[in-house]
C-alpha distance (Angstrom), angle and dihedral (degrees) to the residues before:
residue distance angle dihedral
M1 . . .
T2 3.79 . .
I3 3.80 124.0 .
D4 3.79 121.2 -169.7
F5 3.80 119.8 -123.2
D6 3.83 96.8 -107.4
T7 3.80 92.0 50.4
A8 3.81 91.5 48.2
I9 3.82 91.4 51.3
A10 3.80 91.8 48.0
R11 3.81 94.3 47.8
F12 3.81 108.1 36.2
D13 3.80 113.5 122.9
R14 3.78 106.4 -94.3
C15 3.82 90.0 -179.3
T16 3.81 90.2 64.3
F17 3.80 103.9 31.6
S18 3.80 126.6 55.3
R19 3.82 93.5 179.4
V20 3.80 135.6 36.5
W21 3.81 125.2 -161.4
T22 3.78 117.5 -155.1
I23 3.80 114.9 -161.2
D24 3.82 122.0 -155.7
F25 3.81 91.7 4.2
P26 3.83 118.6 106.0
V27 3.80 120.9 -118.9
G28 3.79 109.6 -82.7
R29 3.80 94.4 32.5
A30 3.81 90.6 104.2
R31 3.79 98.7 75.7
A32 3.79 111.6 -165.9
A33 3.80 128.2 125.1
D34 3.82 92.2 -131.0
L35 3.84 96.8 52.7
I36 3.79 118.3 91.9
P37 3.82 118.6 -170.8
I38 3.82 110.4 -124.5
W39 3.84 101.3 166.7
S40 3.77 138.3 15.0
D41 3.78 139.0 167.5
G42 3.81 96.4 -171.4
R43 3.82 96.1 -95.6
S44 3.79 100.4 47.5
A45 3.78 136.2 29.9
V46 3.79 140.8 -166.7
Y47 3.80 118.3 -144.5
S48 3.78 130.0 -166.2
V49 3.79 118.4 -139.4
A50 3.82 103.9 -121.9
S51 3.82 97.1 -150.0
R52 3.75 142.1 -6.4
R53 3.78 119.3 -97.3
P54 3.81 122.1 -117.7
G55 3.78 111.6 -84.7
C56 3.80 96.4 39.4
L57 3.80 117.1 125.2
S58 3.79 88.6 -113.9
S59 3.78 120.3 32.8
A60 3.81 93.0 -177.5
P61 3.80 115.5 121.9
L62 3.78 114.7 -98.3
R63 3.78 120.1 -109.7
R64 3.77 117.6 -114.9
């Protein structure tokens, strides 16, 4: 099964993961209101998930 990048960014489990690392995609390519870029080297980027989605065990904002 293949999932395109935009679908993967929209659907990854924000209840489990507080960070997402995109490899071979420039910073800003992961377009989601709750993702904040925290590191980039031009070809890859790490994003922090700004807040938990409803339905997670903890809905408290994540620490940065």
